[in-house]
DRENNU-726754 format. One record per residue: z, y, x of N, C-alpha, C, CB in turn. Coordinates in steps of 0.1 Angstrom, whole numbers, padded with zeros to 4 digits, always signed. Atoms other than C-alpha are relative to their C-alpha. Glycine has a CB too. Layout:
<sites>
ZYXZYXZYXZYX
...
</sites>
This chain:
<sites>
+0000-0012+0008+0000+0000+0000+0000+0012+0008+0011+0001-0009
+0001-0011-0010+0008+0023+0029+0000-0006+0014+0013+0009-0001
+0001+0007-0013-0005+0004+0059+0001+0009+0013-0013-0007+0000
-0002-0008-0011-0004+0034+0081+0013+0008+0002-0011+0010+0000
-0013-0005-0001+0032+0042+0076+0009-0012+0005+0005+0005-0014
-0010+0009-0005+0063+0026+0092+0013+0001-0007+0003+0003+0015
-0013+0000+0006+0095+0017+0075+0010-0003+0011+0001-0011-0012
-0009+0003-0011+0123+0020+0101+0013-0005-0006+0003+0012+0008
-0012+0007+0006+0151-0004+0092+0011+0000+0010-0002-0014-0006
-0011-0003-0010+0184+0005+0108+0013-0006-0006+0002+0015+0003
-0012+0007+0005+0213-0019+0103+0006-0009+0012-0003-0008-0013
-0006+0008-0011+0238-0036+0127+0001-0015-0004+0014+0006+0004
+0001+0014+0005+0236-0067+0105-0014-0006+0002+0005-0001-0015
+0013+0005-0004+0208-0087+0121-0008-0007-0012+0001-0010+0011
+0006+0008+0010+0202-0110+0091-0004+0010-0012+0010-0011-0006
+0004-0010+0010+0201-0080+0066-0012+0008+0005+0011+0009-0004
+0011-0007-0006+0178-0062+0089-0013-0007+0000+0004+0004+0014
+0012+0008+0000+0154-0091+0091-0004-0002-0015+0003-0013+0006
+0004+0001+0014+0155-0094+0053-0007+0011-0005+0012-0002-0009
+0006-0012+0005+0146-0059+0046-0014+0002+0007+0009+0013+0003
+0013+0000-0007+0118-0060+0073-0010-0010-0007+0002-0004+0014
+0008+0009+0007+0105-0091+0056-0006+0005-0013+0007-0013-0002
+0004-0006+0013+0104-0074+0022-0011+0010+0002+0011+0006-0007
+0009-0011-0002+0086-0044+0036-0013-0006+0005+0006+0010+0012
+0012+0005-0004+0060-0065+0054-0007-0007-0012+0002-0010+0011
+0006+0006+0011+0054-0085+0022-0007+0010-0009+0010-0009-0008
+0006-0010+0009+0044-0053+0005-0011+0008+0007+0011+0010-0005
+0012-0006-0007+0018-0044+0031+0003+0011+0009-0010+0004-0009
-0004-0011-0009+0038-0019+0052+0005-0006+0014+0011+0008-0007
-0005+0004-0013+0048-0021+0089+0014+0003+0000-0008+0008+0011
-0014-0002-0001+0085-0026+0095+0005-0002+0015+0007-0011-0010
-0006+0001-0013+0105-0020+0127+0015+0001-0002-0006+0011+0009
-0014+0000+0002+0141-0029+0130+0008+0006+0012+0005-0014-0003
-0009-0005-0010+0169-0012+0149+0014-0004-0002-0001+0015+0001
-0014+0005+0002+0205-0024+0155+0009+0012-0002+0004-0009+0012
-0009-0012+0001+0219+0012+0155-0009+0013-0001+0009+0002+0012
+0006-0013+0001+0211+0048+0147-0004+0006+0014+0009+0010-0008
+0002-0005-0014+0213+0056+0184-0012-0006+0006+0013-0003+0010
+0012+0007-0005+0187+0030+0193-0012+0006-0007+0000-0015-0003
+0012-0005+0006+0163+0044+0167-0003+0014+0005+0003+0001-0016
+0003-0013-0004+0168+0080+0178-0005+0001+0015+0012+0009-0001
+0006+0001-0014+0161+0070+0215-0015+0000+0000+0006-0012+0007
+0014+0002+0000+0126+0062+0205-0007+0009-0010-0004-0014-0002
+0006-0009+0011+0121+0088+0177-0009+0011+0006+0012+0006-0008
+0009-0012-0004+0092+0112+0180-0002+0009-0013-0014-0005+0006
+0001-0009+0011+0087+0143+0158-0012-0004-0010-0002+0014+0005
+0012+0003+0008+0053+0130+0146+0001-0013-0007-0012+0000+0008
-0001+0013+0006+0066+0096+0134-0002+0001-0016+0014-0006+0004
+0003+0000+0013+0053+0088+0099+0007-0012-0007-0015+0001-0002
-0006+0012+0007+0072+0066+0074+0013+0004-0007+0002-0011+0009
-0012-0001+0008+0106+0061+0059+0011-0007+0008-0002-0006-0015
-0011+0007-0006+0141+0053+0072+0008-0007-0011+0009+0011+0008
-0010+0007+0009+0162+0026+0055+0011-0003+0009-0006-0013-0007
-0012+0002-0010+0197+0028+0071+0012-0004-0008+0003+0013+0007
-0013+0004+0006+0230+0012+0064+0010+0012+0001+0006-0011+0008
-0008-0011+0000+0257+0037+0056+0011-0002+0011+0006+0001-0013
-0010+0003-0010+0284+0021+0078-0005-0008+0012+0012-0006-0007
+0004+0007-0012+0275+0011+0113+0009+0005+0012-0015+0003+0004
-0007-0006-0012+0293+0013+0147-0008+0011+0006+0001-0011+0010
+0006-0012-0005+0287+0046+0162-0005+0009-0011-0011-0003+0009
+0005-0009+0010+0265+0069+0142-0002-0006-0014-0012+0005+0004
+0002+0007+0014+0266+0061+0104-0014+0004-0005+0011+0005-0010
+0013-0003+0006+0235+0062+0082+0000+0014-0005-0002-0009-0011
+0000-0013+0005+0246+0095+0067+0000+0010+0011+0012+0001-0007
+0001-0008-0012+0251+0111+0101-0014+0000+0006+0011-0005+0010
+0015+0001-0005+0216+0098+0111-0008+0010-0009-0006-0015-0001
+0008-0007+0009+0202+0114+0080+0002+0015+0003+0003-0003-0013
-0003-0014-0003+0219+0148+0088-0006+0004+0013+0015+0003-0001
+0008-0004-0013+0205+0146+0124-0014+0001-0002+0003-0011+0010
+0015-0002+0002+0170+0141+0112-0002+0012-0007-0006-0012-0008
+0001-0012+0007+0175+0170+0089+0000+0012+0010+0011+0002-0011
-0002-0011-0011+0187+0191+0119-0013+0001+0009+0011-0004+0009
+0011+0000-0008+0156+0180+0138-0013+0004-0008-0002-0014+0007
+0011-0003+0008+0134+0191+0109-0010-0011-0002-0006+0012+0004
+0008+0012+0002+0121+0155+0104-0005+0000-0015+0008-0012+0003
+0005+0002+0014+0099+0148+0074+0003-0015-0005-0016+0003-0001
-0003+0014+0003+0112+0111+0074+0011+0000-0011+0005-0008+0012
-0010+0001+0010+0129+0105+0040+0009-0012+0004-0006-0004-0015
-0010+0010-0003+0160+0083+0041+0005-0007-0013+0012+0006+0008
-0007+0008+0010+0172+0055+0019+0012-0007+0006-0010-0011-0006
-0012+0005-0005+0207+0045+0024+0005-0012-0008+0011+0010+0001
-0006+0012+0005+0221+0010+0019+0015+0000+0002-0006-0013+0007
-0014+0000-0001+0258+0006+0012+0007-0010-0008+0006+0014-0002
-0010+0008+0009+0286-0018+0001+0011+0008-0003+0004-0012+0007
-0012-0008+0002+0309+0011-0001-0003+0013-0007+0008+0003+0013
+0005-0012+0008+0294+0035-0026+0011+0007-0005-0010-0004-0011
-0011-0009+0006+0317+0064-0035-0007+0014-0004+0012+0003+0011
+0007-0012+0005+0308+0095-0054-0001+0012+0010+0008+0006-0013
+0001-0010-0010+0316+0120-0026-0011-0003+0010+0012+0003+0007
+0010+0004-0010+0294+0101-0002-0014+0001-0006+0003-0015+0005
+0013-0002+0008+0266+0099-0028-0005+0014+0000+0001-0006-0014
+0004-0015+0001+0267+0136-0034-0004+0006+0013+0012+0008-0006
+0003-0006-0013+0267+0144+0003-0013-0005+0005+0011-0004+0011
+0013+0005-0004+0238+0121+0010-0012+0006-0007+0000-0016-0002
+0010-0006+0008+0217+0134-0019-0002+0014+0004+0003-0002-0014
+0000-0014-0005+0225+0170-0009-0007+0002+0013+0014+0006+0001
+0007+0000-0013+0213+0162+0026-0014-0004-0001+0007-0008+0009
+0014+0003+0002+0180+0149+0012-0003-0014-0001-0007+0006+0011
+0002+0014+0001+0185+0112+0009-0008-0003-0014+0013-0008+0000
+0008+0003+0012+0160+0097-0016+0010-0008-0010-0012-0009+0003
-0010+0007+0008+0188+0074-0030+0009-0008+0008-0007-0008-0010
-0009+0011-0006+0217+0051-0022+0000-0012-0008+0015+0005+0000
+0001+0014+0007+0214+0014-0030+0011-0008+0004-0014-0007+0002
-0012+0009-0003+0243-0009-0033-0004-0013+0005+0009-0002-0013
+0002+0014-0004+0245-0041-0014+0009-0009-0008+0004-0001+0015
+0014+0006-0003+0236-0068-0023-0010+0007-0009+0000-0015-0004
+0010-0007+0007+0204-0051-0034-0010-0010-0006-0008+0010+0009
+0011+0007+0006+0176-0064-0056-0013+0004+0007-0001+0002-0015
+0012-0004-0007+0142-0065-0039-0008+0011-0007-0008-0013+0002
+0007-0010+0009+0125-0046-0067+0005+0014+0001+0000-0004-0014
-0006-0013-0001+0150-0018-0065-0001+0007+0013+0016+0000-0004
+0002-0006-0013+0148-0014-0028-0015+0003+0003+0005-0011+0011
+0014-0004-0002+0110-0015-0028-0004+0012-0008-0009-0012-0003
+0002-0013+0008+0109+0011-0056+0005+0012+0007+0007-0001-0014
-0006-0012-0008+0131+0034-0035-0009+0003+0012+0014-0003+0004
+0009-0001-0012+0109+0028-0004-0013+0007-0004-0002-0014+0007
+0013-0006+0006+0078+0036-0024+0001+0014-0004-0004-0008-0012
-0002-0014+0003+0092+0067-0038+0002+0009+0012+0013+0001-0010
-0002-0007-0012+0103+0077-0003-0013+0003+0008+0011-0007+0009
+0014-0002-0006+0068+0071+0010-0008+0011-0007-0007-0014+0000
+0007-0011+0007+0054+0093-0017+0005+0014+0003+0000-0002-0015
-0006-0013-0004+0078+0120-0009-0004+0004+0014+0015-0001-0002
+0005-0003-0013+0069+0118+0027-0014+0005+0002+0001-0012+0008
+0014-0004+0001+0033+0121+0020-0001+0014-0005-0008-0010-0009
+0000-0014+0006+0039+0152-0001+0005+0011+0010+0010+0001-0014
-0006-0010-0009+0061+0168+0026-0010+0003+0012+0014-0006+0006
+0010-0003-0011+0034+0163+0053-0012+0007-0004-0004-0014+0006
+0011-0007+0005+0007+0175+0031+0003+0016-0001-0004-0005-0014
-0005-0014+0002+0028+0207+0023+0001+0007+0015+0014+0000-0007
-0001-0005-0014+0035+0211+0061-0013+0004+0006+0007-0011+0009
+0014-0002-0006-0002+0208+0070-0006+0013-0007-0009-0012-0003
+0006-0012+0006-0011+0234+0044+0007+0013+0005+0002-0001-0015
-0007-0012-0006+0016+0258+0058-0005+0003+0014+0015-0002+0000
+0005-0002-0014+0003+0253+0093-0014+0006-0001+0000-0013+0007
+0014-0005+0002-0033+0260+0082+0001+0015-0004-0008-0008-0010
-0001-0014+0005-0022+0292+0064+0005+0009+0012+0010+0000-0012
-0005-0007-0011-0002+0303+0095-0011+0002+0010+0011-0007+0007
+0012-0002-0009-0034+0298+0116-0009+0011-0005-0008-0013+0003
+0009-0011+0006-0054+0320+0092+0007+0013+0002-0003-0003-0014
-0007-0013-0002-0028+0347+0093+0000+0005+0015+0013-0001-0004
+0000-0004-0014-0027+0346+0131-0013+0006+0005+0003-0011+0009
+0013-0005-0004-0064+0355+0132-0002+0015-0004-0011-0009-0006
+0001-0014+0005-0058+0389+0114+0006+0009+0011+0007+0001-0014
-0006-0010-0008-0053+0420+0134+0010+0008-0008-0012+0010+0005
-0010-0007+0007-0025+0443+0125-0006+0010-0010+0009+0008+0010
+0008-0009+0010-0050+0468+0109-0005-0009-0012-0013+0006+0008
+0005+0008+0011-0064+0439+0088+0012-0005-0009-0008-0012+0006
-0012+0004+0009-0029+0428+0077+0004+0011-0009+0012-0004+0009
-0004-0011+0009-0022+0463+0065-0010+0002-0012+0000+0014+0009
+0010+0000+0011-0054+0464+0045+0002-0011-0010-0014-0001+0006
-0003+0011+0009-0046+0430+0031+0011+0003-0009+0002-0012+0007
-0012-0003+0008-0012+0442+0019-0003+0009-0011+0012+0006+0009
+0004-0010+0010-0027+0471+0001-0009-0005-0010-0006+0011+0007
+0010+0007+0009-0055+0450-0014+0009-0008-0010-0011-0010+0008
-0008+0008+0009-0028+0426-0027+0009+0008-0010+0009-0010+0008
-0007-0008+0009-0009+0455-0042-0009+0006-0011+0007+0011+0008
+0010-0004+0011-0041+0461-0063-0006+0014+0003+0007+0001-0014
+0006-0013-0003-0052+0493-0046-0015+0000+0003+0007+0006+0012
+0015+0001-0003-0090+0501-0045-0002+0006+0014-0008+0009-0011
+0003-0004-0014-0108+0509-0013+0002+0015+0003-0013-0004+0003
-0001-0014-0003-0108+0547-0017+0015+0003+0002-0006+0008-0012
-0014-0002-0002-0070+0547-0022+0005-0005+0014+0008-0006-0012
-0003+0007-0013-0066+0524+0008-0004+0009+0012-0007-0014+0001
+0006-0010-0011-0088+0547+0029+0008+0012+0001-0014+0003-0004
-0008-0012+0001-0068+0577+0019+0014-0002+0007+0001+0005-0014
-0014+0003-0004-0034+0561+0026+0000-0003+0015+0005-0012-0008
+0001+0004-0014-0045+0547+0060-0008+0010+0008-0005-0013+0001
+0007-0010-0008-0065+0578+0070-0013-0006+0006+0009+0005+0011
+0012+0007-0005-0097+0557+0073-0012+0004-0009+0003-0015+0000
+0012-0002+0008-0133+0560+0062-0001-0012-0010-0013+0001+0009
+0001+0011+0009-0140+0540+0031-0009-0011+0006-0007+0005-0014
+0008+0011-0006-0167+0521+0050+0008-0009+0009-0012+0007+0008
-0009+0007-0008-0141+0511+0075+0009-0010-0007+0008+0009+0008
-0009+0008+0008-0118+0497+0048-0009-0011-0006+0006+0008-0011
+0009+0010+0006-0148+0478+0032-0002-0011+0011-0014+0006-0004
+0003+0011-0010-0155+0461+0066+0013-0008+0003-0004+0008+0014
-0012+0007-0002-0118+0452+0071+0003-0009-0012+0010+0009+0002
-0002+0007+0012-0117+0440+0035-0008-0013+0001-0003+0008-0013
+0010+0011-0002-0147+0417+0042+0006-0010+0010-0014+0006+0004
-0005+0008-0011-0131+0405+0074+0012-0009-0004+0004+0009+0012
-0012+0007+0006-0098+0397+0056-0003-0012-0009+0009+0010-0007
+0004+0012+0009-0115+0376+0029-0006-0011+0008-0011+0006-0009
+0007+0011-0008-0135+0357+0055+0010-0007+0008-0010+0006+0010
-0010+0007-0009-0106+0350+0079+0010-0008-0009+0008+0010+0008
-0010+0007+0008-0082+0340+0050-0008-0011-0009+0007+0011-0009
+0008+0011+0007-0111+0318+0036+0002+0001-0015+0004-0014+0005
-0001-0002+0014-0109+0334+0002-0013+0007-0005+0013+0009-0003
+0012-0005+0005-0138+0343-0021+0001+0011-0009-0008-0011-0006
-0003-0011+0009-0121+0369-0042+0013+0006+0002-0002-0005-0015
-0013-0006-0001-0092+0392-0044+0011-0008-0007-0001+0014-0006
-0010+0009+0007-0075+0369-0069+0004-0012+0009-0006-0006-0013
-0004+0012-0009-0077+0340-0043+0009+0006+0011-0012-0008+0005
-0008-0006-0011-0064+0364-0016+0015+0002-0004-0006+0013+0004
-0014-0003+0005-0034+0374-0038+0008-0013+0000-0001+0006-0014
-0008+0013+0001-0025+0337-0044+0003-0005+0015-0009-0011-0007
-0003+0004-0014-0028+0330-0006+0011+0009+0006-0013+0001+0009
-0011-0009-0005-0007+0361+0002+0013-0003-0005-0003+0015-0003
-0012+0004+0006+0020+0349-0021+0006-0012+0008-0001-0003-0015
-0005+0011-0008+0022+0317-0003+0004+0004+0014-0010-0011+0001
-0003-0004-0014+0021+0334+0031+0014+0007+0001-0011+0011+0005
-0013-0006+0000+0052+0354+0021+0012-0010+0000+0000+0009-0010
-0010+0010+0000+0071+0321+0017+0002-0006+0013-0003-0011-0011
-0001+0006-0014+0065+0312+0054+0011+0006+0007-0014+0001+0008
</sites>
């Protein structure tokens, strides 16, 4: 289903780790097991794609601490936490930190796979959004300061003559910069430019 993604299974229980890896493999995904969060982080790279399935309680770093560390590193890897010790405060903390869900042990295969699939979909959406933000940032970086100012005034709804007067420019100069802005921002109309500018302000 997601053959180009990896499910990183982190649990100090070797038999459970193998069981989760087998389930993931049977669903057509690549699975890699780790005995500890520290072992996983030692080989972690910012561009890794997939999902983390981690036990809540492990020697050393817990699954929850791992999740918070991934958030600190601005990772897009969603986390599914397995636990035999579910408590409301822990659940709240995990969900607030971005966990997809907490699943009680012993788990049902269907429940775990549903959680992993949801996490994979969430990861795909996060990467798509990040790529879109990166592309928008690249477009903005091509604008000169003068073009940025003209864009701001266009987005405010001001016509060329008013922009020219406000900036002390010839109307023809404003028209040239307006054309350049639309081209560099890859927009075909003022309406499209306004929509892009609104997204840019969120960066």
